[in-house]
C-alpha positions as CSV (number, residue, x, y, z in Angstrom):
1,M,78.5,53.2,-46.4
2,N,79.0,50.3,-48.7
3,L,81.9,47.6,-47.8
4,G,81.3,45.8,-51.4
5,K,80.9,42.0,-51.5
6,L,84.5,40.8,-50.2
7,P,85.8,42.5,-46.9
8,T,88.8,40.7,-45.7
9,A,89.4,40.0,-42.3
10,M,93.0,40.7,-42.5
11,I,96.1,38.3,-40.7
12,T,98.6,40.5,-38.8
13,P,101.9,39.7,-40.3
14,F,104.9,38.8,-37.4
15,T,108.4,39.2,-37.9
16,R,110.4,36.0,-36.9
17,E,110.9,37.5,-33.6
18,L,106.9,37.9,-33.1
19,T,106.6,41.3,-33.2
20,I,104.4,43.3,-35.8
21,D,105.9,43.6,-39.0
22,Y,105.4,47.2,-40.1
23,T,107.1,46.7,-43.3
24,E,105.3,43.9,-44.5
25,L,101.7,45.2,-43.7
26,P,101.8,47.9,-46.5
27,R,102.7,45.1,-48.8
28,L,100.0,42.7,-47.3
29,I,97.2,45.4,-47.4
30,D,98.4,46.1,-51.3
31,H,98.4,42.8,-52.1
32,L,94.7,42.1,-50.3
33,L,93.4,45.2,-52.6
34,S,95.0,43.9,-55.7
35,T,93.4,40.6,-55.3
36,G,89.8,41.9,-54.9
37,T,89.4,42.8,-51.4
38,T,86.8,45.8,-50.9
39,A,87.1,46.5,-47.3
40,I,89.8,45.6,-44.6
41,V,88.7,44.3,-41.2
42,V,91.7,44.9,-39.1
43,N,91.9,43.6,-35.2
44,G,89.8,40.9,-35.5
45,T,89.8,36.9,-34.5
46,T,91.9,36.6,-37.7
47,A,94.7,39.2,-36.5
48,E,95.2,37.1,-33.5
49,S,93.6,39.9,-31.6
50,P,94.0,38.1,-28.2
51,T,97.5,38.4,-28.3
52,L,97.8,41.9,-29.4
53,S,98.0,44.6,-26.6
54,G,96.3,47.4,-26.1
55,E,99.1,49.6,-27.7
56,E,99.9,47.3,-30.2
57,K,96.2,47.2,-31.5
58,I,95.8,50.8,-31.8
59,E,99.2,51.1,-33.7
60,L,98.2,48.4,-35.9
61,I,94.9,49.9,-36.7
62,G,96.7,53.2,-37.7
63,A,98.9,52.1,-39.7
64,T,96.3,49.7,-41.7
65,V,94.2,53.3,-41.9
66,Q,97.0,55.1,-43.0
67,H,98.3,52.9,-45.6
68,V,94.7,52.2,-47.0
69,A,94.5,56.1,-47.3
70,G,90.6,55.9,-48.1
71,R,91.1,53.4,-51.1
72,V,88.5,50.8,-49.3
73,P,86.7,51.1,-45.8
74,V,88.8,50.1,-42.9
75,I,86.7,48.5,-39.9
76,A,88.5,47.7,-36.5
77,G,87.6,44.9,-34.2
78,T,86.5,46.7,-30.8
79,G,84.5,44.0,-29.2
80,S,85.1,42.2,-26.4
81,N,83.4,40.7,-23.0
82,N,83.7,44.1,-21.1
83,T,81.3,46.6,-22.1
84,Q,82.9,49.5,-21.0
85,Q,86.3,48.7,-22.4
86,S,84.4,47.9,-25.9
87,I,83.0,51.4,-25.5
88,D,86.5,52.9,-24.6
89,F,88.4,51.0,-27.3
90,T,85.6,52.3,-29.9
91,R,86.2,55.7,-29.0
92,A,89.6,55.3,-29.6
93,V,89.7,53.9,-32.8
94,E,87.5,56.4,-34.5
95,Q,90.1,59.3,-33.5
96,V,93.0,57.0,-35.3
97,G,90.3,57.3,-38.3
98,V,88.4,54.2,-39.0
99,D,85.3,54.0,-41.0
100,G,83.4,51.7,-38.8
101,S,84.1,49.1,-35.7
102,M,83.2,45.6,-35.4
103,L,81.8,44.2,-32.2
104,V,81.3,40.4,-31.6
105,A,79.0,38.9,-29.1
106,P,80.4,38.9,-25.6
107,Y,82.3,35.7,-24.8
108,Y,82.9,33.4,-22.2
109,N,80.4,35.4,-19.5
110,K,77.7,33.9,-21.7
111,P,75.4,36.9,-21.3
112,N,71.4,36.4,-22.1
113,Q,69.5,38.0,-25.1
114,R,68.2,40.9,-23.3
115,S,71.9,41.5,-21.8
116,M,73.5,41.6,-25.3
117,V,71.0,43.7,-26.8
118,A,71.8,46.1,-23.8
119,H,75.5,45.8,-24.5
120,F,75.7,46.6,-27.9
121,T,72.9,49.1,-27.4
122,A,75.6,51.0,-24.8
123,I,78.5,50.8,-27.4
124,A,76.6,51.8,-30.2
125,D,74.8,55.1,-28.7
126,V,78.5,56.3,-28.1
127,A,79.8,55.3,-31.4
128,T,80.0,58.3,-34.1
129,K,81.0,55.6,-36.9
130,P,79.1,52.5,-37.9
131,I,78.9,49.5,-36.1
132,M,79.3,45.7,-37.5
133,L,78.0,43.1,-35.0
134,Y,79.2,39.7,-35.1
135,N,77.6,36.6,-34.3
136,I,79.8,33.4,-33.9
137,P,78.5,30.9,-31.5
138,G,81.3,28.5,-32.0
139,R,83.9,30.9,-30.4
140,S,81.8,32.7,-27.9
141,V,79.4,30.1,-26.8
142,V,76.2,32.5,-26.9
143,N,73.9,32.8,-30.2
144,M,72.8,36.2,-30.9
145,D,69.1,35.1,-31.6
146,T,67.4,36.3,-34.7
147,E,64.9,38.9,-32.2
148,T,68.1,40.3,-31.1
149,T,69.7,41.0,-34.2
150,V,66.3,42.6,-35.4
151,T,65.6,45.1,-32.3
152,L,69.5,46.1,-32.6
153,S,69.2,46.5,-36.6
154,Q,66.8,49.3,-35.6
155,H,69.8,51.1,-34.1
156,P,70.7,54.1,-36.6
157,H,74.9,53.3,-36.0
158,I,74.3,49.6,-36.7
159,L,74.7,48.9,-40.6
160,W,75.8,45.5,-40.8
161,M,75.7,42.2,-39.4
162,K,78.9,39.1,-39.9
163,E,77.0,36.2,-39.5
164,A,79.0,32.9,-38.7
165,S,76.3,31.0,-36.7
166,G,75.9,28.7,-39.9
167,N,72.1,28.5,-39.6
168,L,70.8,29.3,-42.7
169,N,67.3,29.4,-41.5
170,Q,68.2,32.1,-38.8
171,I,70.1,34.2,-40.7
172,S,67.3,34.2,-43.5
173,E,64.9,35.4,-41.0
174,V,67.5,37.8,-39.9
175,M,67.5,39.3,-43.6
176,R,63.8,39.2,-43.7
177,K,62.9,40.6,-40.3
178,S,65.7,43.5,-39.9
179,A,65.7,47.0,-40.9
180,S,66.4,47.4,-44.4
181,S,69.2,49.3,-43.6
182,L,71.2,46.3,-42.3
183,Q,73.5,44.6,-44.7
184,V,74.2,41.5,-43.9
185,Y,77.5,39.4,-44.7
186,S,78.5,35.8,-44.1
187,G,81.4,35.0,-42.0
188,D,81.8,31.7,-43.5
189,D,83.5,31.5,-46.9
190,G,82.1,28.3,-47.7
191,L,78.7,30.2,-47.5
192,T,79.6,32.8,-49.7
193,L,77.5,31.5,-52.5
194,P,74.6,30.1,-50.5
195,L,74.0,33.3,-48.8
196,L,74.1,35.2,-51.9
197,S,71.4,33.7,-53.3
198,I,69.1,34.4,-50.5
199,G,70.3,38.3,-50.1
200,S,73.0,38.6,-48.1
201,S,75.8,41.4,-49.1
202,G,78.8,39.6,-49.4
203,T,81.3,37.4,-47.1
204,V,83.7,38.9,-44.3
205,S,86.5,36.4,-45.7
206,V,89.4,34.7,-44.6
207,A,90.1,32.9,-47.9
208,A,90.4,36.2,-49.8
209,H,93.9,36.4,-48.7
210,V,94.9,33.6,-51.3
211,V,91.8,33.2,-53.5
212,G,90.7,36.7,-53.8
213,P,90.3,37.1,-57.7
214,E,88.4,33.4,-57.9
215,M,86.0,34.4,-55.2
216,T,85.5,38.0,-57.2
217,L,85.0,35.8,-60.1
218,M,82.6,33.6,-58.7
219,I,80.7,36.4,-57.1
220,E,80.6,38.5,-60.6
221,K,79.2,35.1,-62.2
222,F,76.3,35.0,-59.8
223,E,75.4,38.7,-60.1
224,Q,75.4,38.2,-63.9
225,G,73.2,35.4,-63.6
226,N,75.4,32.9,-64.7
227,V,74.2,30.7,-61.7
228,Q,75.8,27.2,-62.6
229,E,78.9,28.8,-63.4
230,A,79.1,30.2,-59.9
231,A,77.9,27.3,-58.5
232,H,81.1,24.9,-60.1
233,M,83.7,27.5,-58.6
234,H,81.9,27.5,-55.6
235,Q,82.4,23.6,-55.9
236,L,86.0,23.8,-56.6
237,L,86.7,26.4,-53.9
238,L,85.0,24.7,-51.1
239,P,88.0,22.1,-50.3
240,V,90.1,25.3,-49.7
241,F,87.7,27.1,-47.5
242,E,88.0,24.0,-45.5
243,A,91.4,23.6,-45.8
244,L,92.1,26.8,-44.6
245,F,90.1,25.7,-41.2
246,T,91.7,22.5,-40.4
247,S,93.9,24.0,-38.0
248,P,93.1,27.3,-35.5
249,N,92.7,30.2,-37.7
250,P,95.1,31.8,-38.7
251,T,97.7,29.4,-38.9
252,V,96.8,27.8,-42.1
253,V,96.1,31.3,-43.8
254,K,99.5,32.5,-43.0
255,Y,100.7,29.1,-44.5
256,A,99.0,29.6,-47.6
257,L,100.2,33.5,-47.5
258,S,103.9,32.3,-47.6
259,K,103.2,29.9,-50.3
260,V,101.4,32.3,-52.9
261,A,102.9,35.8,-51.6
262,S,106.3,34.7,-49.8
263,F,104.9,36.3,-46.1
264,H,105.8,34.7,-43.1
265,D,103.9,32.4,-41.3
266,A,104.6,33.2,-37.9
267,V,101.9,33.1,-35.5
268,R,102.0,34.1,-31.8
269,L,101.3,31.3,-28.8
270,P,99.1,29.9,-27.6
271,L,99.1,29.2,-31.5
272,L,101.8,27.3,-33.3
273,S,102.9,27.3,-37.2
274,L,101.7,24.6,-38.8
275,S,103.4,20.9,-38.9
276,E,105.3,19.9,-41.8
277,D,102.2,16.9,-42.1
278,E,100.0,19.6,-41.6
279,K,101.6,21.8,-44.7
280,K,102.0,18.7,-46.9
281,Q,98.2,17.9,-46.3
282,F,97.0,21.5,-47.5
283,D,99.6,21.2,-50.1
284,S,97.9,18.8,-51.6
285,I,94.6,20.0,-51.4
286,W,95.8,23.8,-52.8
287,D,97.5,21.6,-55.7
288,D,94.5,19.8,-56.8
289,F,92.6,23.0,-56.5
290,K,95.1,25.1,-58.8
291,D,95.0,22.2,-61.4
292,Q,91.2,22.0,-61.7
293,W,90.8,25.9,-61.8
294,N,93.5,26.3,-64.4
295,N,91.3,23.5,-66.1
296,L,88.0,25.8,-65.8
297,V,89.8,29.0,-67.0
298,E,91.3,27.2,-70.2
299,N,87.8,25.7,-71.0
300,A,86.2,28.9,-70.5
301,K,88.4,30.4,-73.5
302,G,87.8,27.4,-75.7
């Protein structure tokens, strides 16, 4: 199954009362699909999944699948540090109609490499839809070593890897040694272009909520062989990528969405919406980016 170059880890829209906003969810999905998103990852960290109840997760995933209506693949985050719970949840979302599941490396209980292989294998063995592994040691504390990923890539249900270790050498080795069926995606927007240059399949993006067309153009330029143009676009985008993570995700991207598409920026505790000073800092970076990008577009027109 092809997820395209720009799957997006979708936020969960909340009302001012912090319930899931099912009025805005269809508009959010349509916004993403109209601005370059090639697959939707629902119920990941960007979706504030730790704050969603089990019932909310199933309802959110089901509503997403229903509105997407087969236009792009829908991948649901079902991983946790409880193997049996992840098995049960993966089975449940398959019944809802997702196209695959994403499994994060177990957090807090710090399994070793042998244990991680057993954990992911146990879930993949019962899955009937494809699996995306997700390595993010900055959140889970444990890193999935190269050989762990290589071993897991042999499993017929494991088709994708979201790599957010930031370790280019490790990611290169994963791509070199893994089964040819494994598609490796960057988990960092800022590494989109660098990882494409060494053979990645794309990026599971957060920034695509607000710069989807720009990222799509950068990727297209690279694929067309216009590497210098793509590099310049990457350089212009990089401050936005970095700004989106200056406060805990997804607080900044929700504020950015409120600017560009009039979505609410509400988040649930333990997160807080941006302060006025934080908003001003982002506004400055955003305005500078838009000015430079518009200049780039005008110059390209000649």
